C-alpha positions, 0 to 999 in steps of 0.5 A, spaced: 658 618 423 656 611 423 658 606 429 657 599 428 658 594 434 658 587 432 658 583 439 662 576 438 665 579 432 672 578 430 678 581 426 678 575 422 671 576 420 672 584 419 678 582 414 674 577 410 669 583 409 674 587 407 677 582 402 670 581 399 668 588 399 675 590 395 676 584 391 682 582 395 685 589 396 683 590 403 681 596 407 687 599 408 686 605 403 679 609 402 681 609 394 680 601 395 673 602 397 667 601 392 663 607 393 664 614 394 662 619 400 667 615 405 671 620 409 674 616 415 674 609 417 677 606 423 676 599 426 678 595 432 676 590 438 672 591 444 671 587 450 666 583 447 667 583 439 668 588 434 667 596 432 667 600 426 666 607 426 666 611 419 665 618 417 661 619 411 659 625 407 652 624 407 647 619 410 645 618 403 652 616 401 652 611 407 645 608 405 648 607 398 654 603 401 649 599 405 646 596 399 653 593 398 656 591 405 649 589 408 649 582 404 657 581 405 656 582 413 650 577 413 654 572 409 660 573 414 656 573 420 658 579 423 652 581 427 649 588 429 646 594 426 649 601 424 647 607 428 648 614 425 649 620 428 650 627 426 656 631 426 657 638 427 665 638 426 670 634 422 677 635 422 682 632 417 
């Protein structure tokens, strides 16, 4: 599981990341993502910013995706570093 906390991050920044990541399609469907291995994605506001929680099939799948999304996050100005946590159970 990956958790990305963005202090000061906004919905607008998140949506811009989604547009850039998916050639304008947005993040409404996992099929729109330009990567394999993502199983679940949720995002929403926090008291002071924006939070994203993803479930990936492996750490390697997330690391591959990091090379794609990292530069986009920097361009859009969403701060924060992802934190990875092991998962013992995932139910669809």
